[in-house]
C-alpha positions as CSV (number, residue, x, y, z in Angstrom):
1,M,8.1,9.6,4.2
2,A,4.3,9.9,4.3
3,E,4.4,13.1,2.3
4,H,6.7,11.6,-0.3
5,T,4.4,8.5,-0.5
6,I,1.3,10.5,-1.0
7,K,3.0,12.6,-3.7
8,E,4.2,9.4,-5.4
9,L,0.7,8.0,-5.4
10,E,-0.8,11.1,-6.8
11,E,1.7,11.2,-9.7
12,T,1.2,7.5,-10.5
13,A,-1.4,6.7,-13.2
14,L,-4.1,4.4,-12.0
15,E,-4.7,1.4,-14.3
16,G,-7.7,-1.0,-14.5
17,K,-10.9,-0.5,-12.6
18,V,-10.9,2.0,-9.8
19,G,-12.3,0.9,-6.5
20,K,-13.1,2.9,-3.4
21,N,-9.8,1.9,-1.7
22,V,-7.6,2.5,-4.7
23,H,-5.3,4.9,-2.7
24,A,-5.0,2.6,0.2
25,I,-4.1,-0.3,-2.1
26,G,-1.6,1.9,-4.0
27,L,0.0,2.9,-0.7
28,I,0.3,-0.8,0.3
29,R,1.9,-1.8,-2.9
30,F,4.3,1.2,-3.0
31,L,5.4,0.6,0.6
32,A,5.7,-3.2,0.0
33,R,8.2,-2.5,-2.9
34,H,10.1,0.0,-0.8
35,H,10.3,-2.3,2.2
36,K,11.4,-5.2,0.0
37,L,14.3,-3.2,-1.3
38,M,15.3,-1.7,2.0
39,F,14.7,-4.6,4.4
40,G,14.4,-7.7,2.2
41,E,10.8,-8.3,3.3
42,T,7.4,-6.6,2.8
43,L,6.6,-6.1,6.5
44,N,2.9,-6.8,6.1
45,S,2.0,-5.6,9.7
46,V,3.5,-2.2,8.9
47,L,1.5,-2.1,5.7
48,K,-1.8,-2.9,7.5
49,T,-1.1,-0.2,10.1
50,A,-0.1,2.5,7.5
51,A,-3.3,1.8,5.5
52,F,-5.5,2.1,8.6
53,A,-3.7,5.2,9.9
54,I,-3.8,7.1,6.7
55,Y,-7.0,6.0,5.0
56,G,-9.0,4.3,7.8
57,V,-9.1,1.1,5.8
58,E,-8.6,-2.2,7.7
59,Y,-7.0,-5.2,6.0
60,S,-6.3,-8.7,7.3
61,D,-2.9,-10.4,6.8
62,Q,-4.6,-12.5,4.1
63,D,-5.9,-9.4,2.4
64,I,-2.5,-7.8,2.3
65,S,-1.0,-11.0,0.8
66,N,-3.7,-11.1,-1.8
67,L,-3.1,-7.5,-2.8
68,L,0.6,-8.0,-3.2
69,R,0.1,-11.1,-5.4
70,R,-2.1,-9.3,-8.0
């Protein structure tokens, strides 16, 4: 799953301004869509853990919610 996700992120064109956490944000949004389709909810705690484990970026619950609303 992680390899597929990283490949998907690399192939996706980045739009708008590019920040330092662009890959972590892309991962969060990609996984949120995937979780919504598979489980009916975004599983924000899983998104936080994945972003920290892969990119070393820590987000709060509010940060995750804000990222998914944009």
